[in-house]
Backbone as CSV, one residue per row, in Angstrom:
resi,resn,N_x,N_y,N_z,CA_x,CA_y,CA_z,C_x,C_y,C_z
1,MET,50.915,19.514,-14.382,50.124,18.332,-14.247,50.510,17.638,-12.942
2,THR,49.509,17.145,-12.215,49.819,16.492,-10.926,50.055,15.020,-11.165
3,THR,50.794,14.452,-10.288,51.082,13.028,-10.405,50.155,12.286,-9.481
4,ARG,49.791,11.104,-9.893,48.887,10.289,-9.100,49.662,9.502,-8.047
5,ALA,49.023,9.361,-6.942,49.651,8.555,-5.887,49.597,7.102,-6.283
6,LYS,50.647,6.407,-6.058,50.668,4.966,-6.390,49.941,4.213,-5.280
7,LEU,49.175,3.242,-5.730,48.508,2.422,-4.753,49.449,1.304,-4.298
8,VAL,49.482,1.149,-3.022,50.336,0.099,-2.459,49.405,-0.928,-1.840
9,LEU,49.454,-2.157,-2.314,48.635,-3.222,-1.771,49.359,-3.886,-0.631
10,LYS,48.691,-3.915,0.485,49.263,-4.585,1.644,48.906,-6.062,1.548
11,PRO,49.823,-6.920,1.884,49.494,-8.348,1.851,48.420,-8.636,2.899
12,SER,47.433,-9.372,2.487,46.348,-9.706,3.385,46.707,-10.995,4.108
13,ALA,45.852,-11.328,5.050,46.081,-12.553,5.838,46.020,-13.753,4.865
14,PRO,46.794,-14.761,5.076,46.786,-15.894,4.161,45.417,-16.551,4.176
15,GLU,44.948,-16.929,2.960,43.635,-17.573,2.844,43.744,-19.019,3.325
16,PRO,42.659,-19.456,3.972,42.671,-20.862,4.388,42.658,-21.770,3.164
17,PRO,43.167,-22.957,3.291,43.176,-23.857,2.131,41.740,-24.147,1.695
18,ALA,41.577,-24.220,0.386,40.243,-24.480,-0.184,39.768,-25.890,0.190
19,ALA,38.480,-25.988,0.448,37.914,-27.289,0.774,37.903,-28.156,-0.469
20,ASP,38.006,-29.451,-0.218,37.977,-30.423,-1.314,36.617,-30.367,-1.973
21,PRO,36.502,-30.000,-3.259,35.196,-29.870,-3.886,34.442,-31.208,-4.026
22,VAL,35.122,-32.310,-3.909,34.490,-33.579,-4.081,33.965,-34.138,-2.746
23,ALA,34.516,-33.688,-1.677,34.142,-34.199,-0.355,32.721,-33.745,-0.010
24,PRO,31.848,-34.675,0.470,30.501,-34.270,0.858,30.538,-33.418,2.111
25,VAL,29.602,-32.537,2.238,29.500,-31.650,3.383,28.347,-32.135,4.237
26,ALA,28.621,-32.382,5.480,27.563,-32.824,6.389,26.804,-31.623,6.949
27,LEU,25.507,-31.731,6.980,24.665,-30.649,7.480,24.468,-30.835,8.973
28,PRO,24.435,-29.749,9.697,24.131,-29.860,11.126,22.739,-30.437,11.301
29,ALA,22.440,-31.023,12.426,21.180,-31.685,12.671,19.994,-30.790,12.442
30,GLU,20.087,-29.503,12.837,18.948,-28.614,12.651,18.709,-28.238,11.170
31,GLN,19.711,-28.391,10.321,19.561,-28.083,8.920,19.210,-29.299,8.083
32,ALA,19.219,-30.474,8.649,18.880,-31.662,7.898,17.449,-31.580,7.440
33,LYS,17.181,-32.166,6.299,15.828,-32.080,5.708,14.878,-32.903,6.558
34,THR,13.845,-32.236,6.997,12.795,-32.924,7.755,11.485,-32.598,7.077
35,PRO,10.489,-33.464,7.211,9.193,-33.133,6.613,8.602,-31.898,7.248
36,LYS,7.981,-31.044,6.403,7.346,-29.855,6.935,6.087,-30.222,7.678
37,ALA,5.792,-29.450,8.679,4.537,-29.648,9.429,3.397,-29.112,8.580
38,VAL,2.335,-29.846,8.499,1.156,-29.437,7.731,0.070,-28.989,8.664
39,ARG,-0.503,-27.808,8.368,-1.580,-27.316,9.197,-2.718,-28.342,9.170
40,ALA,-3.423,-28.422,10.310,-4.488,-29.422,10.435,-5.591,-29.219,9.407
41,ASP,-5.904,-27.932,9.075,-6.980,-27.688,8.125,-6.539,-27.899,6.666
42,ARG,-5.280,-28.193,6.426,-4.781,-28.442,5.071,-4.347,-29.890,4.802
43,GLN,-4.552,-30.737,5.793,-4.170,-32.135,5.616,-5.096,-32.758,4.582
44,ALA,-4.538,-33.577,3.738,-5.287,-34.317,2.680,-5.860,-33.364,1.655
45,LYS,-5.253,-32.181,1.434,-5.746,-31.237,0.449,-4.617,-30.844,-0.478
46,ARG,-4.937,-30.391,-1.671,-3.977,-30.000,-2.665,-4.340,-28.603,-3.170
47,ILE,-3.314,-27.871,-3.667,-3.520,-26.546,-4.217,-3.961,-26.678,-5.696
48,ILE,-4.938,-25.902,-6.042,-5.390,-25.757,-7.442,-5.183,-24.290,-7.763
49,ALA,-4.373,-24.036,-8.812,-4.067,-22.628,-9.138,-4.129,-22.413,-10.629
50,GLY,-4.148,-21.138,-11.031,-4.144,-20.815,-12.451,-3.719,-19.361,-12.630
51,HIS,-3.425,-19.025,-13.859,-3.043,-17.639,-14.238,-4.205,-17.064,-15.017
52,PHE,-4.745,-15.952,-14.567,-5.907,-15.331,-15.186,-5.610,-13.846,-15.448
53,PRO,-6.366,-13.238,-16.385,-6.166,-11.845,-16.652,-6.557,-10.983,-15.409
54,LYS,-6.014,-9.825,-15.364,-6.233,-8.932,-14.232,-7.724,-8.644,-14.034
55,ALA,-8.459,-8.502,-15.140,-9.909,-8.226,-15.041,-10.637,-9.377,-14.310
56,THR,-10.243,-10.621,-14.606,-10.848,-11.780,-13.942,-10.544,-11.772,-12.445
57,TRP,-9.287,-11.455,-12.098,-8.893,-11.385,-10.693,-9.693,-10.280,-9.988
58,MET,-9.868,-9.146,-10.650,-10.597,-8.040,-10.011,-12.084,-8.399,-9.819
59,GLN,-12.657,-9.099,-10.804,-14.063,-9.529,-10.657,-14.202,-10.487,-9.462
60,LEU,-13.284,-11.397,-9.319,-13.318,-12.343,-8.219,-13.212,-11.596,-6.878
61,ARG,-12.286,-10.652,-6.810,-12.122,-9.880,-5.562,-13.357,-9.093,-5.230
62,MET,-13.978,-8.492,-6.247,-15.217,-7.718,-6.032,-16.358,-8.616,-5.557
63,LEU,-16.462,-9.804,-6.134,-17.498,-10.732,-5.733,-17.252,-11.185,-4.301
64,CYS,-16.015,-11.407,-3.945,-15.673,-11.785,-2.553,-16.169,-10.704,-1.588
65,THR,-15.919,-9.463,-1.967,-16.276,-8.345,-1.089,-17.815,-8.237,-0.985
66,LYS,-18.477,-8.323,-2.137,-19.952,-8.196,-2.124,-20.638,-9.333,-1.346
67,ARG,-20.084,-10.533,-1.464,-20.687,-11.707,-0.811,-20.143,-11.932,0.605
68,ASP,-19.150,-11.127,0.968,-18.489,-11.259,2.288,-18.008,-12.684,2.492
69,THR,-17.224,-13.147,1.531,-16.674,-14.519,1.606,-15.239,-14.511,1.063
70,THR,-14.637,-15.665,1.000,-13.253,-15.770,0.517,-13.246,-16.292,-0.910
71,SER,-12.131,-16.057,-1.579,-11.967,-16.585,-2.921,-11.939,-18.123,-2.875
72,GLN,-11.402,-18.682,-1.813,-11.413,-20.140,-1.631,-12.800,-20.679,-1.676
73,ALA,-13.720,-20.052,-0.989,-15.098,-20.546,-0.906,-15.801,-20.375,-2.276
74,LEU,-15.531,-19.249,-2.977,-16.153,-19.048,-4.272,-15.593,-20.039,-5.314
75,LEU,-14.300,-20.290,-5.253,-13.723,-21.239,-6.204,-14.225,-22.653,-5.942
76,GLU,-14.387,-23.009,-4.681,-14.947,-24.315,-4.346,-16.355,-24.452,-4.873
77,GLU,-17.175,-23.397,-4.719,-18.530,-23.392,-5.255,-18.546,-23.533,-6.779
78,ALA,-17.632,-22.815,-7.441,-17.578,-22.852,-8.911,-17.154,-24.264,-9.376
79,LEU,-16.177,-24.876,-8.714,-15.769,-26.213,-9.103,-16.848,-27.263,-8.867
80,THR,-17.580,-27.107,-7.761,-18.678,-28.002,-7.458,-19.721,-27.917,-8.567
81,ASP,-20.038,-26.696,-9.011,-21.028,-26.524,-10.121,-20.474,-27.126,-11.394
82,LEU,-19.213,-26.943,-11.674,-18.594,-27.478,-12.892,-18.656,-29.022,-12.899
83,PHE,-18.346,-29.619,-11.737,-18.411,-31.090,-11.642,-19.818,-31.610,-11.800
84,ALA,-20.793,-30.874,-11.285,-22.202,-31.261,-11.431,-22.612,-31.163,-12.908
85,LYS,-22.168,-30.121,-13.578,-22.475,-29.941,-14.987,-22.011,-31.109,-15.836
86,TYR,-20.800,-31.565,-15.557,-20.205,-32.641,-16.335,-20.412,-34.035,-15.659
87,ARG,-21.176,-34.069,-14.628,-21.491,-35.287,-13.849,-20.239,-36.078,-13.491
88,VAL,-19.326,-35.367,-12.849,-18.089,-35.999,-12.421,-18.165,-36.279,-10.960
């Protein structure tokens, strides 16, 4: 039976002292929170989203292709019709 070689651990460089966990950390100026720039065409607009079955998503994509338009335009049209239906 062969004997295993013993592992010898070499001492590593001393670790720097741990930072005080209570002390606040200052962020560099470029990492400070600043308001995100908003694209001009998205100003004063909000996202409307939902989770739909795959079949619904596929129907929407097919309709976009057939009508040569975007899902954004079709959803806007659908919401406009819905608001007219309920007189909102």
